[in-house]
VOBA-1610 file (N, C-alpha, C; in pm, whole numbers, padded with zeros to 5 digits, always signed):
BEGIN
Unk-00282+01989-00660Unk-00283+01890-00765Unk-00266+01751-00703Unk-00351+01659-00741Unk-00345+01525-00684Unk-00251+01437-00763Unk-00199+01338-00697Unk-00110+01241-00760Unk-00196+01125-00807Unk-00251+01136-00926Unk-00344+01038-00980Unk-00271+00912-01023Unk-00321+00799-00981Unk-00262+00669-01017Unk-00336+00609-01135Unk-00262+00543-01222Unk-00317+00480-01341Unk-00320+00329-01319Unk-00434+00267-01344Unk-00449+00124-01321Unk-00359+00042-01413Unk-00346+00084-01539Unk-00262+00010-01634Unk-00116+00011-01591Unk-00069+00124-01542Unk+00069+00132-01493Unk+00089+00037-01375Unk-00006+00035-01284Unk+00003-00055-01168Unk+00004-00201-01213Unk-00079-00235-01312Unk-00083-00372-01364Unk+00052-00410-01425Unk+00108-00323-01506Unk+00237-00353-01571Unk+00350-00363-01469Unk+00349-00276-01369Unk+00452-00284-01265Unk+00439-00414-01186Unk+00317-00454-01156Unk+00297-00579-01081Unk+00345-00698-01162Unk+00323-00695-01292Unk+00363-00809-01376Unk+00514-00816-01396Unk+00575-00704-01431Unk+00717-00706-01467Unk+00812-00685-01349Unk+00775-00603-01253Unk+00864-00571-01141Unk+00799-00598-01006Unk+00695-00678-01005Unk+00621-00704-00883Unk+00701-00778-00778Unk+00794-00861-00818Unk+00875-00935-00723Unk+00962-00845-00637Unk+00986-00723-00685Unk+01062-00624-00609Unk+00973-00519-00544Unk+00843-00531-00564Unk+00749-00443-00497Unk+00728-00307-00561Unk+00768-00289-00686Unk+00755-00158-00749Unk+00610-00113-00756Unk+00517-00205-00776Unk+00375-00167-00783Unk+00326-00118-00647Unk+00380-00172-00539Unk+00341-00127-00405Unk+00389+00016-00381Unk+00512+00047-00422Unk+00561+00184-00408Unk+00477+00279-00493Unk+00440+00237-00614Unk+00358+00320-00702Unk+00223+00350-00639Unk+00166+00253-00568Unk+00035+00269-00506Unk+00044+00326-00364Unk+00159+00381-00328Unk+00183+00444-00197Unk+00168+00347-00081Unk+00205+00224-00101Unk+00209+00125+00006Unk+00357+00094+00031Unk+00427+00194+00083Unk+00572+00188+00095Unk+00622+00079+00189Unk+00554+00059+00301Unk+00597-00046+00394Unk+00591-00183+00327Unk+00483-00210+00255Unk+00471-00337+00183Unk+00578-00348+00076Unk+00609-00237+00009Unk+00715-00237-00092Unk+00850-00273-00033Unk+00878-00219+00086Unk+01005-00251+00154Unk+01009-00399+00190Unk+00897-00453+00237Unk+00893-00596+00269Unk+00918-00681+00144Unk+00862-00641+00031Unk+00885-00715-00094Unk+01033-00715-00128Unk+01099-00600-00112Unk+01242-00593-00142Unk+01323-00678-00045Unk+01290-00672+00084Unk+01366-00747+00184Unk+01357-00898+00162Unk+01241-00945+00115Unk+01221-01089+00101Unk+01221-01136-00044Unk+01271-01053-00137Unk+01267-01091-00279Unk+01348-01217-00307Unk+01449-01244-00229Unk+01532-01362-00250Unk+01456-01492-00222Unk+01343-01484-00153Unk+01265-01605-00122Unk+01164-01638-00232Unk+01144-01547-00326Unk+01046-01559-00435Unk+00901-01555-00385Unk+00880-01541-00256Unk+00744-01526-00205Unk+00681-01396-00256Unk+00754-01283-00260Unk+00695-01162-00316Unk+00655-01178-00463Unk+00727-01260-00537Unk+00690-01284-00677Unk+00556-01354-00687Unk+00532-01447-00598Unk+00404-01517-00597Unk+00293-01421-00555Unk+00320-01340-00453Unk+00221-01241-00410Unk+00195-01138-00519Unk+00299-01100-00593Unk+00282-01003-00701Unk+00194-01060-00812Unk+00201-01190-00834Unk+00114-01253-00933Unk-00032-01239-00890Unk-00060-01260-00762Unk-00196-01241-00711Unk-00237-01094-00720Unk-00144-01003-00688Unk-00174-00860-00699Unk-00206-00824-00844Unk-00130-00881-00936Unk-00153-00859-01079Unk-00293-00903-01119Unk-00332-01021-01076Unk-00465-01072-01110Unk-00576-00989-01047Unk-00555-00946-00924Unk-00655-00861-00857Unk-00668-00728-00930Unk-00556-00669-00969Unk-00561-00541-01040Unk-00630-00555-01175Unk-00610-00667-01243Unk-00678-00689-01371Unk-00829-00698-01349Unk-00870-00765-01244Unk-01014-00786-01219Unk-01082-00665-01155Unk-01004-00569-01105Unk-01061-00452-01040Unk-01112-00354-01146Unk-01230-00302-01126Unk-01285-00204-01221Unk-01214-00070-01202Unk-01223+00014-01304Unk-01163+00147-01296Unk-01223+00228-01182Unk-01353+00216-01164Unk-01421+00291-01058Unk-01369+00248-00920Unk-01357+00118-00898Unk-01308+00067-00769Unk-01161+00106-00747Unk-01081+00098-00853Unk-00939+00138-00844Unk-00929+00284-00803Unk-01006+00368-00869Unk-01004+00511-00835Unk-01051+00535-00692Unk-01149+00460-00649Unk-01198+00472-00512Unk-01090+00437-00411Unk-01012+00334-00441Unk-00909+00287-00349Unk-00784+00373-00351Unk-00739+00414-00469Unk-00608+00475-00481Unk-00607+00622-00525Unk-00718+00674-00572Unk-00720+00811-00621Unk-00813+00903-00543Unk-00874+00853-00438Unk-00961+00939-00358Unk-00879+01006-00249Unk-00919+01124-00212Unk-00844+01198-00109Unk-00907+01181+00025
//
């Protein structure tokens, strides 16, 4: 059974908890998630999460599945 990722969940995590890197952990980018947590006090991860949020919104479902749901 595959661990299927949902684009809407990733978008919501990036918007609400992106400054702490929750969307990165959800998308199996654990190293990036740890970096977001380590540097959250600088607010730089919050700015990056805003860009991630916008990219996820503009990404099509097909491209999202290709990137995060293919084996």
